[in-house]
VOMAR-259108 format. One line per 2 residues: their letters; for each residue x, y, z of C-alpha. Coordinates in steps of 0.25 Angstrom, whole numbers, plus 2048, in hexadecimal, padded with zeros to 3 digits. Example, Ala and Ser with C-alpha at 12.3 -4.5 7.8 and 13.67 -1.06 7.14 Angstrom:
2
as> 831 7EE 81F | 837 7FC 81D
end
This chain:
92
mr> DBF AB3 7FB | DCA AAF 805
pt> DC7 AB2 814 | DD1 ABA 81B
vv> DD6 AB9 829 | DCD AC4 82D
dl> DC1 ABE 827 | DC4 AB1 82E
vt> DC7 AB6 83C | DBE AC2 83E
ph> DB1 ABA 840 | DB8 AB3 84B
ll> DBD AC0 852 | DAF AC6 851
ri> DA9 ABA 858 | DB2 ABD 864
vd> DAE ACB 863 | DA0 AC8 864
la> DA2 ABF 870 | DAA ACA 877
ne> D9F AD4 875 | D95 ACA 87B
aq> D9E AC8 887 | D9F AD7 889
kg> D8F AD6 88A | D91 ACC 895
vs> D8E ABF 88D | D97 AB3 891
vq> D9E AB0 884 | DAA AA7 889
wh> DA5 A9A 883 | DA1 AA1 876
ln> DAF AA8 876 | DB7 A9B 878
da> DAE A94 86D | DB0 AA0 863
vg> DBF AA0 865 | DC0 A91 863
rs> DB8 A91 857 | DC0 A9D 851
md> DCD A96 854 | DC8 A89 84E
gl> DC2 A90 841 | DCE A98 83F
ad> DD8 A8C 841 | DD0 A85 835
qy> DD5 A8F 82B | DE1 A8E 823
na> DE7 A9A 829 | DE4 A96 837
st> DF0 A9C 83E | DED AAA 838
lv> DDF AAA 83B | DE1 AA6 849
aa> DEB AB0 84B | DE2 ABB 845
yv> DD7 AB6 84E | DDF AB7 85B
dg> DE5 AC5 856 | DD7 AC9 853
le> DD2 AC6 861 | DDE ACC 868
sl> DDB AD9 85F | DCD AD9 864
va> DD2 AD9 873 | DDC AE4 870
qa> DD1 AED 86A | DC6 AEA 874
pp> DC1 AF5 87C | DC7 AF3 88B
ar> DB9 AF6 891 | DB3 AE9 88B
ed> DB9 ADF 895 | DB0 AD3 891
yi> DB3 AD6 882 | DC2 AD6 884
rv> DC1 ACA 88D | DBA AC1 883
lk> DC4 AC6 878 | DD0 AC2 881
ta> DCA AB5 884 | DC8 AB2 875
ve> DD7 AB6 872 | DDC AAD 87D
aa> DD3 AA1 878 | DD8 AA4 86A
rr> DE6 AA3 86E | DE4 A97 876
lr> DDD A90 86A | DE8 A95 860
rd> DEE A8A 858 | DFA A90 852
end
């Protein structure tokens, strides 16, 4: 079975969502967030369709920010930080 873009990107996005949920509970996740984004970008960059995967990852993070409930400020802050880090690490 051939993996799709969704299959390859979704676990990376879910890792960020988990960290955002932890931040909303008051847990400090900054180091873990930077590590997760870096590992995701490195892992996606190793694939044959890296530019498509990285673009889907950044788009997915941006979509999560847009869909986040406004009252969850820490959650949104972590997601925005992940978007900024991913954009900074992007190798297009």
